[in-house]
C-alpha positions in Angstrom: -9.2 -28.7 -4.3 -6.9 -26.3 -2.4 -4.4 -25.9 -5.3 -7.3 -25.3 -7.8 -8.8 -22.6 -5.6 -5.4 -21.0 -4.9 -4.8 -20.8 -8.7 -8.1 -19.1 -9.1 -7.3 -16.6 -6.3 -4.0 -15.7 -8.0 -5.7 -15.3 -11.3 -8.5 -13.1 -9.8 -6.0 -10.9 -7.8 -7.6 -12.1 -4.5 -5.7 -12.1 -1.3 -5.3 -15.4 0.6 -3.3 -17.3 3.2 -2.3 -21.0 2.7 -1.9 -22.6 6.1 0.3 -25.8 6.2 0.9 -27.8 9.4 4.6 -28.4 9.6 4.7 -29.8 13.2 2.0 -31.6 15.0 -1.2 -33.3 13.8 -2.5 -33.4 11.2 1.0 -33.1 9.8 1.0 -31.7 6.2 -2.6 -30.6 6.3 -3.5 -27.6 4.2 -6.2 -24.9 4.6 -6.6 -22.0 2.2 -8.3 -18.9 3.6 -9.4 -16.1 1.2 -9.5 -12.6 2.5 -13.3 -12.6 2.5 -13.4 -15.5 4.9 -13.9 -18.4 2.4 -12.1 -21.6 3.6 -11.0 -24.5 1.4 -9.2 -27.7 2.4 -8.5 -29.5 5.7 -10.6 -28.6 8.7 -8.0 -26.7 10.8 -9.1 -24.8 13.9 -11.3 -21.8 13.2 -9.2 -19.5 15.5 -6.3 -20.2 13.1 -8.3 -19.1 10.1 -9.3 -15.9 11.9 -5.7 -14.8 11.8 -5.7 -14.6 8.0 -6.7 -11.0 7.8 -3.9 -9.8 10.0 -1.4 -12.0 8.2 -2.5 -10.6 4.8 -2.1 -7.1 6.1 1.4 -8.0 7.4 2.2 -9.2 3.8 4.8 -11.6 5.0 5.0 -15.4 5.4 5.2 -16.5 9.0 5.4 -19.6 11.1 2.4 -19.5 13.5 2.4 -21.4 16.8 -1.1 -22.8 17.5 -1.5 -25.2 20.5 0.7 -28.2 19.8 1.0 -27.3 16.1 3.4 -25.1 14.1 1.8 -23.9 11.0 3.4 -22.2 8.0 1.3 -19.3 6.8 2.1 -18.4 3.2 0.5 -15.1 2.0 -0.6 -14.7 -1.6 -1.6 -11.2 -2.9 -1.5 -9.0 -6.0 1.2 -6.3 -6.0 0.8 -3.2 -3.9 -0.6 -0.2 -5.6 0.7 3.4 -5.8 -1.9 6.0 -6.7 -0.4 9.3 -7.7 -2.8 12.3 -8.2 -1.2 15.0 -10.3 0.4 14.0 -13.6 3.4 16.2 -13.2 7.0 15.2 -14.0 7.6 13.7 -10.5 4.7 11.4 -11.2 6.6 9.7 -14.0 9.7 9.2 -11.8 7.4 7.7 -9.1 5.6 5.4 -11.5 8.9 4.3 -13.0 10.4 3.4 -9.7 7.2 1.8 -8.4 7.1 -0.5 -11.5 10.7 -1.5 -10.9 9.6 -2.6 -7.4 6.9 -4.7 -9.0 4.1 -2.4 -7.9 1.1 -1.2 -9.9 1.4 2.6 -10.5 -1.8 4.5 -11.2 -1.5 8.1 -12.2 -4.5 10.4 -12.3 -5.3 14.0 -13.1 -8.3 16.0 -14.1 -6.3 17.8 -16.9 -6.3 15.7 -20.1 -3.3 17.4 -21.4 -1.2 16.3 -18.4 -2.6 12.7 -18.0 -1.3 11.1 -21.1 0.8 8.0 -21.9 3.3 10.2 -23.7 4.0 12.2 -20.5 3.7 9.3 -18.1 4.8 6.2 -20.0 5.7 4.2 -16.9 2.2 4.2 -15.4 0.3 0.9 -15.2 -2.9 2.9 -15.7 -3.8 6.6 -16.4 -7.0 8.1 -15.2 -8.5 11.4 -16.3 -10.9 12.4 -13.6 -11.4 14.7 -10.6 -10.0 13.5 -7.3 -13.2 12.2 -5.8 -14.0 10.2 -8.9 -10.4 8.9 -9.1 -10.5 7.6 -5.5 -13.9 6.1 -6.0 -12.7 4.3 -9.1 -9.4 3.0 -7.6 -10.9 2.3 -4.2 -7.6 2.4 -2.2 -7.3 -0.4 0.3 -4.7 -1.5 2.9 -2.2 -2.3 0.2 -2.5 1.1 -1.5 -0.3 4.2 -1.1 -1.6 7.6 -2.2 0.6 10.5 -3.1 -0.8 13.9 -4.1 1.5 16.1 -6.2 -0.7 18.9 -7.6 0.2 21.9 -5.5 -3.3 23.3 -6.1 -6.0 23.4 -3.4 -8.8 22.6 -5.8 -7.1 19.2 -6.4 -5.1 18.7 -3.3 -7.9 19.2 -0.7 -10.5 16.9 -2.3 -7.8 14.3 -3.2 -6.5 14.1 0.4 -10.0 14.2 1.9 -11.1 11.3 -0.3 -7.9 9.3 0.4 -8.4 9.8 4.2 -11.7 8.1 3.8 -10.1 4.9 2.6 -7.9 2.2 4.1 -4.8 3.5 2.2 -1.8 2.6 4.3 0.0 5.7 3.3 -1.3 9.2 2.3 1.4 11.7 1.3 1.4 15.2 -0.1 4.3 17.1 -1.7 4.9 20.7 -0.7 6.7 23.0 1.7 5.9 23.1 5.4 4.1 26.4 4.8 1.9 24.8 2.1 1.2 21.9 4.4 -0.1 24.3 7.1 -2.3 26.1 4.6 -3.6 22.7 3.3 -4.3 21.6 6.8 -6.5 24.6 7.4 -8.4 23.9 4.1 -9.0 20.3 5.0 -10.4 21.3 8.4 -12.7 23.7 6.6 -13.7 20.9 4.3 -14.9 18.9 7.3 -11.9 16.5 7.8 -11.5 15.6 11.5 -8.3 16.9 13.0 -7.4 13.4 14.2 -7.3 12.2 10.6 -4.8 14.8 9.6 -2.0 13.0 11.3 -2.3 10.3 8.7 -1.0 12.7 6.1 2.8 12.6 5.5 3.6 16.1 4.4 6.0 17.1 3.2 6.2 13.5 2.0 9.4 11.6 1.7 12.6 10.9 3.8 15.2 13.6 4.4 17.7 12.7 1.7 18.4 16.2 0.5 16.7 15.3 -2.8 16.9 18.0 -5.5 16.0 16.3 -8.8 12.6 14.7 -9.6 14.1 11.2 -9.6 15.7 11.9 -6.2 12.4 13.2 -4.9 10.7 10.0 -6.1 13.3 7.9 -4.3 12.7 9.9 -1.1 8.9 9.4 -1.3 9.0 5.7 -2.2 11.6 5.0 0.5 9.2 6.5 3.1 6.3 4.5 1.6 8.3 1.2 1.9 9.4 2.0 5.4 5.8 2.7 6.5 4.5 -0.5 4.8 7.2 -2.5 6.7 6.7 -0.7 10.0 10.1 1.0 10.0 11.1 4.6 10.6 13.4 4.9 7.6 16.5 5.8 9.6 20.1 4.7 9.0 20.7 0.9 9.2 23.8 1.7 11.1 21.7 3.0 14.0 18.9 0.5 13.7 18.3 -2.0 16.5 16.2 -4.2 14.2 17.2 -6.9 11.8 18.5 -5.5 8.5 16.6 -8.2 6.5 13.2 -9.2 7.8 13.1 -13.0 8.1 10.2 -15.5 8.5 8.8 -14.9 11.9 9.0 -17.9 14.3 
């Protein structure tokens, strides 16, 4: 029953946690918890199942201590998504790198001549639509990063405003610091709360001294990965944390 439902969850791109008791009683018991709260399998404590949402957002397998039990929590989820608004040359570099990471790369633009498979061959999906329509269609969630590359207020402002209205774990915008300040003013005028503006990473990316479009894409994706993993993206030589994240105990 558990294996059958887990197979369905994987096929349907659902997120889930498979709990397995590895110490304590009932040893070897399994409980599958789908992100929407559905439970399948052995009747393990409800408080354990309630941790599923947090574990899914942490996107990492862990060993959970629960009373006299130690439970292995195995997370199943579809690949993270990168939504790029603005089908410019940097969008292709971002899509190519994201696909190499195993992510889904969605590129959108309101200009049909820009948003084509010929220009952006690495995209998992290409959308020709205005920013609000794009965000509504993609519905960014806690496993989605959004990057805006258009350098044009008529695209940038609605794209960022719409992205801030979602659970996207990362919202970034390309552009100089001067452009970021102007964009900030436009967003405030558009009704975005000032507290929400801190969610925008702009200029997006890590300070790598990037010059070419592929280098810029590396810089942006490096920051996205760091944010997703709760890191600051600094030099490993100066980090006090583990280099490789291991299963938490």
